[in-house]
C-alpha positions as CSV (number, residue, x, y, z in Angstrom):
1,X,0.0,0.0,0.0
2,X,2.6,2.6,1.1
3,X,2.1,6.3,1.7
4,X,0.4,8.7,-0.6
5,X,2.6,10.8,-2.9
6,X,2.0,14.5,-3.7
7,X,0.2,13.5,-6.9
8,X,-2.4,11.5,-4.9
9,X,-3.1,14.5,-2.7
10,X,-3.3,16.8,-5.7
11,X,-5.9,14.6,-7.3
12,X,-7.9,14.4,-4.1
13,X,-7.8,18.2,-3.7
14,X,-8.9,18.6,-7.3
15,X,-11.9,16.3,-6.8
16,X,-12.9,18.0,-3.6
17,X,-12.7,21.4,-5.3
18,X,-14.8,20.1,-8.2
19,X,-17.5,18.7,-5.9
20,X,-17.8,21.5,-3.5
21,X,-16.6,24.5,-5.4
22,X,-14.2,27.2,-4.3
23,X,-16.8,29.3,-2.4
24,X,-18.4,26.4,-0.5
25,X,-15.3,25.2,1.3
26,X,-14.7,28.4,3.3
27,X,-18.4,28.6,4.2
28,X,-18.3,25.0,5.4
29,X,-15.2,25.6,7.5
30,X,-16.8,28.7,9.0
31,X,-19.9,26.7,9.9
32,X,-17.8,24.1,11.6
33,X,-15.8,26.7,13.5
34,X,-19.0,28.4,14.8
35,X,-20.4,25.0,15.8
36,X,-17.3,24.3,17.8
37,X,-17.5,27.7,19.5
38,X,-21.1,27.2,20.4
39,X,-20.3,23.8,21.8
40,X,-17.5,25.2,23.9
41,X,-19.8,28.0,25.2
42,X,-22.5,25.5,26.0
43,X,-20.0,23.4,28.0
44,X,-18.8,26.5,29.8
45,X,-22.4,27.6,30.6
46,X,-23.2,24.1,31.8
47,X,-20.2,24.2,34.2
48,X,-21.4,27.6,35.6
49,X,-24.9,26.4,36.2
50,X,-23.8,23.1,37.8
51,X,-23.9,24.6,41.3
52,X,-27.7,25.3,41.0
53,X,-30.7,23.1,41.3
54,X,-33.2,22.9,38.4
55,X,-35.4,25.6,40.1
56,X,-32.6,28.2,40.1
57,X,-31.8,28.2,43.9
58,X,-28.2,27.8,44.9
59,X,-27.2,24.5,46.5
């Protein structure tokens, strides 16, 4: 099997660009980045609220 050469990666890149287009890839990466940020904020908010019971009173 071996490792992939530069030509293999060039062909894969060309196929990806043909399928998704040049404008779609940055948009997709931006969506993924915003999803990760929202996930991290949700985790952080969950840690902040962990000291409270479901009715909002401090434990």
